[in-house]
N, C-alpha and C positions, 0 to 999 in steps of 0.2 A: 652526714652526706657522704653518700659512695662517689669515690673519687680516683680515676684509674689514670695512669701517666702510662703510655706504651712507649719506649726508647729502644728503636731496631734500627741498627747500621749496618746490619750483613747485607749479602746481596739479596736481590730480589725474590721472594716465595711469597706463598699465599698464608697469611695467619686468620684466624678464627679470634677478633678482639673481645668477644664477649661470650657468656655460656648463651644456649639456645632458650628459647622463650623470651616472653616480655620481660622486662628489667624497669623497675621502677629508679631511677637516677637523676633527682632533682639537680638544680642549679641554681645558686640564689643571684647569679649576675655572670654579665658577659665578662668578665675578668676570674670567673672561677667555673671553666667550664667542667660540665660531668666526665667526660673524655678526651684526653690530649693524644693526637696520633704524633709523637714525635720520632723524626728519622726519615731518610730517604729510601727509594727503591724500594717500596713495600706494597703488597697486593692485601687489603681488608676483607675478608670475604664476611658480610654480614648476614646472610640468607639464614632466615631461621630467627633472626634476631629484631626484637623491637625496644628501643628505647623510649620511655616517657620520662617527663619532665615533670607531669603532673597527671592526676585523674581524667578520664575521660570527661568526666562532668564538670571540671574547673572551667570556668568563664573565659572565653578567650582573650580578654583584657587582662586576666590575672595570671597568666602564663608567663614564667620567669626563666632567665638564664640561658645558657648556651649548652648543647648538647655535646657538638664535637668541635675541637680547633686544630687544624691539621697544621704542623710545622717539619717541614720538609720538602724537598723535590721528588719527583716520579711517583707520588703517590696514588694508589687506586682505590677506590671505596667502590664497593660490589652491593649494591641492594641494600643499603642502609634503610629501616625505616623508623622515623623518627618523628614524635608528636609531643605536645604538651609543653614546649619550650618558647622563648621568646625568638630566639635564633638557632635554626638546627644545626648549620654548619659555616664556620668561618674560616677562613684560609688566607694568611698574608704574606708575599713575597714567597709564594711556592711555583714551582716550574714544573710542567707535565702534569699537574692534578688532573685526576679522572675520577669523576661522579657518575656510577651506570645504576641505570634502572631504581634509583633513590625513590621512596614516597615519604614525602616531606610535610605531609598536608597538616591542616588541624594544630598549627601553632599560634602564635600571637596575632590577633587583629583588634582593632580599637571598638570601642561600642561607639555606634554612630550617632550623631544626635538629630539628624536630619528625618523628617518623617514623610508620609507621601502628602500629607496636606501642606506641609512648608521646608523649605531648605533652612540648615543652620550652618550659618557659615564658618563655625568653629572647626568643621568638617573637612575644609580644605587643607591642602596639602602644598609644602613648599620644599620642593627638591635642589632649590638653585646653588647650594651651598654643600659642597662634600670633600673640600680639600683638608680638613681635618676631623673626618668621620661622622660628619655632623648626621649625615642618614642613622647612625647608629646611637649617636651621643644625644640627638636632639640639639635644640638651639634655647635653653630655657629662659635667656634674657629676653628672648623674642616670643615666648611662649609656645615655641613649636616642639613637640615630641619627638621621640626617635621614629625612624620609620624601618621597623625591624623586616626582615625578608627571611625564607627558609634558607638561603644562599647567599653569603655575602664574600665576594672575592676583593682583595685588595691588593694590589702589585703583583699579581700572578699572570703568567705567560704559559703558552703553549697548553693551554687546558684545553678537558673537555667535557661538557656536561651533556650526558645521554642518556635519552630513555625514562628520565626523570618524572615524577608527578609531584605537583605542588596543587591543593584546592583548599579553600576554607581558610586561609591565611592573610594576611595584607599584602605583600610583595613576597613574590617569588625568586627570582633571582636577581641579586643587586651585584654591579660591577663598579670598581674605582681603580682606573690607573691600571687596567688588565687587558693585554694584548695579545694577539695571534691565537686566538682561543676559537673551538666548535661548541656551538650549542644548537644540537638538533635533537627531533625526535621526542622533544620533550611535551608533556600535556600540563600549561601552567594556565589554568581556567578557574575561573569562578572565585577570585580573590578581589578585598575591598580597595585593592592601590595598583599595582602595578603588576605584570607578567615578568616583564625584563627591564631593568634599569639601568643605564650605563653613564659612566661619567668618567670623562678625561680616557676613554678607552678605544684603540683602533686596532684595525687589520683583525677583525673578529667576523665570522661566519655565522648568521642566525639562520637557521635554514630548518625546514619542515617541522615546525610547532604548531601545537594547539593552543592559543593565546588566547581565548575567548571569554568574554564576561568577566573582565576586569576593570570593576567601574562601582563608582559609588556618585552620589549627587545626581539622581534622577527618579523623577515620578512621572510616569507617563500621562501626558497632557496637561501637568501642571508645571513642572520646570525642568529643564534640562541642562545643568550646570557641569556635570563631568568631577568639578573640584578636584582638576589634576590628576585624575586616576587615567591609566593608559594601559595600551596591551605592551606597547613598546615604548620607552622614554629614553632619547638619547642627548646628553648634555653635554656642554663644555668640553669642546676641543676634542671631540670623539671623531676621527677621520677614517675613511678609507674600509668602512665596515661593508658587509654583505648582507641586505635582510632579504630573503628569498623564500617563497613557498610556504610562508606562513598564514595560517587563519586566524585572525585578530580583529574579530567582530565583536559588537556589543559591549565596547569598551570605553572609558571615558573620551580617550581619543583612541584612534587605532594607533597612529603612529605621531610621536610628539617629539619632534626636534628643535631645541634652543641652543643658539650659538654658546653661549655663557656670558658669566658678568665679565670675564677678560673681553670678549668682544664688545659688549655694551660700554665698557670704561674706555677704549683704546680703539675701537674700530678694527684692530686686527685678528686675524685666525677668524675661527668659527667650527661649526661642526661639518668640514668640506669631504667632497669625493668619496660620499656614500653611496651605494647603488641598492636600490629598493625595488624589487622586482617580481611581480608574481604573486603578491599578496591580497588577501581578503580585508579591507579594512572599513566593512560597512556596520550600518546600524549603530554608530558613535553618537552618543549625545551630542558632542560639540562638533570636533573635527575628523574627518577620516585620515586626513594627514595635516599635520602641522610642521611646518618647516620654516625657519626663521633666519635670517642673517647669515645664510649660509649658499653653499654651490653645491648641487647634488643632482642624481638621476632618478627619478620616478617612472617607470615602464610597465606596461602590462599588469597594473593592480586594478582591482574591483573596489569601487566605493560608492555604496549606496544607502539610503536614508539617514544621510547625517546632515548636521547644520550646515558645514562647509564640507565639499568635499577637499579641497586643498585650502588651507588658509597658507599663505606665502609670504607673510611681511617681510620686505627688505630681501627677498630672495634674489640672487642674482647668477649671472652664467649657468642655471639650473636649465634641465631637460625634462618635460612631463610628457611623455610619449607613449601611446598605443594603450592608456587606460581607460576605463570604463568607469562614467560617473551617473548615475541616475537618482531620481526621487531626493536630492540634496536640496536645501534652501539655496544655497549657491553651488554651483559647479566648483568654481574656481572664484577665490577673493585674495587679491594680491596688491599690497598697498607699498608704493615705494620699491618696486621691484626694477629690476635692471637686467638687460641682455638676456632672456629668457626666452626659450623655444616651448611652445604648444603645439604637440605635431600629432597627428592620426589618432587624435582621442574619438571616444563616442561619449557626448553629451546628453543625457533622455531624459526628458519629462523633469528637469530641475525648474525653481523657480527663477533663477537668473543663469545663463551659461558659464560666463566668465565675466569679471568685474573687477578692473583695474583702476587705480587712482593714486592720487598723491593727497596729504594733510596740507592745509594751508600754514599752518605752523608746526614746529617742534619744540620741546623743552629746551630753552638754550644751555641749560647746566649740563645736558647729556652727552657724553664724551662721543658717541658714536658718529652721529652727524658733526660734530667739530673736525673730525679727521677723513670722513668719508663724503663723496658726493651722495646725496640722498634724492636727487631727482625721478620720477618714475618714468624710464624710458626705453624704447627699444625692445619691443616683442613680436616674435614672429609666429605668426598662427597659421600653420599649413595643413590643410588635409582633413580637417576636424568634420565631425560630424555633430550639429545641434538639432535635435529633433525636441519638438513640442516644447520648447521653454514657456514657462507660464508668463513670463515677465518678458525681459529683454536676452537675447542670446549673445549679446554683448553690451557692455556698459563699461565706459571709458571717460573717467574725468581726470583733466589735468596730468596727460601721459602723453610724452613724445613717441612720434616714430612706432606705431603700431601698423604693422604689415600682415593683410590677409589674403592670404591665396591658395586658391581650389578647397576651400572650406562649403559645406553644403549645410545651407540654415533651412530646415523644416520647422516652423514656428508658430505658435499658438499665439503668443504675444506679438512684439516687433523685434525687428532684425538687430537693430543697433540704436544705441542711446550715446550721443557725446555731448560732454560739457566742460568747459574752463577751455585750457590750452591743450590741443588735441594735433599740433603740427606734426606733418610726417605720415599722418595717417594716409595708408593706401589699399585699395582694392583689387584684386588682381583673379579673374577668371573663378569668381566665387558664386553660388547659385542659392538664389533664394525663393523658395516654392512653400506652397500648401499642401499639405496631403501627406502620403506614404512615401518615404525618403526611396525604399526599394524600387518604387516605380521609376525612379527618374533614371533616364539612358544613360548618366554617367556615373551612376553608385557603383557599380563594379569596377569600373576605372579609378576612380579617385579613392574609395573607400577598401581595399582587398584586405585591409586588416580587421575588418568588422567582422568579429568573432562571438560579441556579446548580443543575445537576446534577452531581451527585458519587456515584459508582459507587466501591467497592471496589477496590485496587490489583488489576489482573487480570494473569496470567500466560500470555501469547498462547502457544498449542499448538506455534507455527511458530518462535518464536526466543524464547521463555521472557522476555522483557523487560516490565518493570513498567510498566504507563500509568496515569497520573492523568486519567481522564476528566471533564472539565468543559462545560458550554454557555456557559461565561462568558467575555467578550470587553470590556476596559474601554473599547473604542471604541464598543461598542452601547450604546443609552440604557437606563439603569436603567427597571424596571419602575414604580416608584414615582418619583410627580410630584414629591413632595418632595426626593428623591434628584436626579432628574434637574435641578432647580431649581439645585443647586450644581454643575454639571457647567461646566468651563472649555472655552471656545470653542478646539475642534482648531485646528493650524497650518494654514494652506492647504500642501499638500503633504507634509502629516505622515504618516510611513510607520505602518503597524500594525506594532508589534513582537512581537506576541504570537503568530508563527509559530514558536516555538521547537518544535525536533523532539520530538513526544512520546515516542518511544522513549528520549529523553534526560533525561525527567522523573524527579525522584526522587533522593533526597539520596543514594543508592545509588550515582548517576553522580558523586559529587566523591571526585574520587581528588587528593591531593595529594604530590606529589614535593617534591625538596629547592628547585626553583624556583617551585612554586606549583600551579594546577589543572591537571589534564589537560585538553587541548581538543579531543581528537577528531579531530587533524589529523596524527596518526601512529600507528601501530599500537601495540597495549596489549595483553598478554599478565596478564590478571588472575584470581586466584583465587578464586572465587565460595563455595564450600563446601569443608570438609575434613572428612570422616568416618572412620570406625575404619579402613577400609580403600581407600578411593577419595579422589581429589581431582576436583573439578570447576571446570573453566576457562571464563573467557568471553575471547574476542579482538573487541577494539574497534578501532574506526579506520576508516581510507578503506577501500572496496572493494578486495579483493585476495586473496591467497592467502598462507598461511604453510607452511612446508614444516619438518617436524623435522630437526635435524642430530644432536641428541644429548640423551640422558635419562639422569640418576642418580639413585636412590633413587626412582625411579617408571616404571612401564611404560605406552606409550602405544599402543595397536592400530593407528592410524592413521600415516601420514607426512605427509599435506597436510589443510589446512581452510581452509574459507572464512573470510575476514573481513570484516563482521563474522559470528560464530559461535561455537559452543562444543563443549567435548567433556569426557570424562571419562577418568581414569586410575587405575590401580593403583598402590596405594604398597607400594612394596618396603622403605622406610626408614622409621622412624618418627620419627626426628630431623631427617633434610635430604632436600630434593628440588632438582633443577636439570633445566631445559629450555633448550635452545639452538634457536633457529628462525630462521628468516629470510621476510621479508616480499617481496612482490613487488606490484605493482599501482599505486594511483595514486601522483601526486606526494603526499610528506608533508611536514612542517615539524615539526622537534624543538622540543626543551624552549627553546631560545636562539635557535632562529629561523633554523635553517640549514635549506634547501630540499632535499630529495633528489628528482629530477625521476621522472616516472611510469615503471615500468618497472626502475627500478635499485634493487638488494637492499638491505634496511634490517636490522639484526641486530635480533631479537625475543628477547629472554633473560626468564627467572624465576628465583628461587633463592629458597630457604626453608631457615632453620635454627631448629630448636627445641632449645633447651639442654636437655639432658637433666639437670635437677636437679630435686632437692625442698628446698625452704627451710624450717627451723623457725626461726620469727620472736618473737624476746621483745622485749616493752616493758617500759620502766622509767620510773619518775619521778625526777627529781634536782632540787636546789634551789641557793642560792647558795653553800653550804657545799660543794656537791659538782660546781660548774661543771667539766665536762668539759675547759674550756679552761685552767684557771688551778689545779683541786685534782685531779691525776691518782688520787692514793692514794684519795679520797675517792670519787672518781667509781668507781673499778675495786670498791670496797666495794659500792658501790649495784648493780654488775651482778652480783655474788657472792649478791644478795638474791633474793627471791621476783618474778617478774614481774607485773605487773599484767596483762597480756594475753600468750597465745600462739597463734600463728598458723602453719599448714601453708599454703605458698604454691609453685605451679609457676613463677610469674613475680615478681620482685620489683619493684614498679611502685606506690608511692603517691604520692600529690600532694593538695593542699589545706591549708587549715587544721588538720584534723584525718584523720587515718590510719584511723581507723574512726569510724561513729556514735556519739556519746557519750565519745568519746576526747577526752584533753587537747590543746589546742592551743599549747600551749607547754611548755618544760621537760622534755621527755622524750626516750628514749633508743632507738633500735632497733638490736638484736643479731641480725644473720640469718647463718645457716650451714647451710651445705650440700655434698654430696659428688656430681661429677659425672665420668663415666668419658666417654673422648674419644678422637677418632682423632687419630693424630700431625697435628701441623702448626702453622701461625701462626694465633693469634687476637688479634681486638682486644676489650677488655673497654672499655665504654664507660658511662659514670657521670654521672648528674644529681643534685647533691644542693644542697638549702638546709633546713640549715644546714651542719653538720660531716660530714666523712667520711674514713675509714679503709678500705682494703681489704687484705685478706690472702690470699695463695695458696700453701698449704700451708705457712702460718706465717709467710710471708715478706712484709713489708709492700711493697706496689705501687703503693698509692696514698696517700702520705704528706703532701700540701701542701695538704689540703682541710679540716683539722680548726679550722675558724675558722665565725664569721657571717658569711653569705653570702646573696646573691641566687642564685638557680638557676644554676648553674655547673658546665659540664662538664667532665669528666676521663676520659683516656684511657690505657691500658696495652696494649703490644703484647708477646704473651705465646707462647713455645714451650712447648706441650702435647700431652700424648696419655698416655693411660693414666687412672686414678683421681687425682683431686686434689680437696684440699679447699678451701671458700672461705668466706672471713668478713668480714662487712660490719658495719660499727661508724659508726653516724649520731647525730647528735644535733638536737635543734630547741629552738630559744632562743624565737623567737614569730613572729607571723605567718603568711607563707605557709610552706607546707613541702612538700619533694618528696624522693624517693630513689624512683630509678630505675635498675637494673643489669640490663645485656644482655650478652651475650659472642657472636660472630660467627665464623666462621673465614675469614681472607682467602681472595680469591680466586684 
């Protein structure tokens, strides 16, 4: 193994740390970096040098070790190119570190287990602890792996990360106890975890960055979980940071702030006094902005097409001013909030505009409510525009002293919903109308800050791509002087990150494979819509041509297609289809980072198998006397009784605390039976279960070792099948999270 240590203590000058060209420099672990930069006041010029820890074709989850460890103050790294490691750059307790124009793409990322058909709970990430470098070490006793990043800073100060690029990895920049830094003009996009993660880090400026498509746990129209991926994550006592002028779209959460375990246990502290200004947090599968147990300012941000625009649980003394929210399931959702100002916002065409509430009870063992007042109270809603909410513009339950002043409500649903104790609810000079808000006489007086133009998602006749059109740009001054006054000064030379291609806006463009989000740098053949007798396909990727080689179960009229483009085909088989095509055109980059030159053919394939089966699913309750793990006879007797529920399903795919609304969340059993006629061949039976699982095919036990209490666990069986077969799935749930997913696919 090549191993370099550069110890340089002389006055600052520029050093070329490695010979020119590509250098294979493997590292077996983080403790044994390929290159150590030891010393202070040095500039290391990496131009013309590429460090590789493994070959370009090494699978991302097999990339190991650390490329560079920095030990010293006032160290500058210019244009390092580092690929194929678990971690590219590690710096501990370094002051004045600068990393400039680095390309740290295609390092480690895990193989994801979730598929387009179903989520796998094993893909969830848990960043809640990092006081002992758990992000790098993992938490083996809890079954939590390491969360490697391209850059990891620990105990650093006065640092600068500028003009860097990280794509095709898990996390881009990870910071713990690192303060007074500047992170700007970077492109940290298309990663499967985080763009930027911060823990106990304060007084930093995160500005002018592209942080798009940092996402996992999403399948359009099937599930939107996010699995704690985010463009920006800020955890555990991180205060007085500025997040401004960033494009942070299409990520699990756009902005994810959690006060930290210290606050959960004691009620003290939080992630407080952060300014979040002029960012685009649109198209998040979960929350555009999640901010909890803390005091912060959110101004002049754009949040479209998320589950929640704002999830603000237990937020207090916070300001949400001059933001634009559109096409979210809920614009604001704040439980147990206190003394918050919601002013001069535009809430257009959300399901619910603002929902405020408190829960009837809280965990009696939880430290936070033991030491703090958690009653939901005192909201000032002033000068907001509620436009065409599908449900309620305002929904308030058990929340005291909600004051609405000079709001305009143009609603397709109802203006207000109130329930429980809403003492102190007051209305003054509000206008409730039907129709176009701009036609109202008080519009220009009451809403001088309205700079957001929002249109319905349109389908262009030429290419049928969705577009979310707005007139918003975070760098343009807000029209409200009060909001303008909050704007941080832009960085000299700061880029405009808001030029993301309009044709790629929208959650439908989030496509996750086993390595993470699709990045438009390679061709993709995507099923857009499946009808009774036709299938509509889209071709995404660099400009070129796709040529059809063969088709099965489907009839395609043409033989060549333009990329990007779309086409329709006739279904010949109701259960399976397969297309083999070849793409030629511009240069492409595959999911692991391998480049194919322009003009060289690239395979382009699609296959779909729909298991022809109808499941009869019965649910039963059991107790301690019929525990399926220890009381086999008593459990068998339960299954002979009357089920508490019966369903017929074409897909066996359940997840959550309950398998149906109002059902039990503990001590229940699921018995599913079905018959299927299949073509002769080899098939993979794939099961994810939490808790116990047994599977029979033609009365033969094929999954036998899963009859136990467990987190979501994957089981597989390879079967030779052909003709008509009987399937029986037995599952039991003890408590907590529950999952039962069963799929069958033919081997290629």
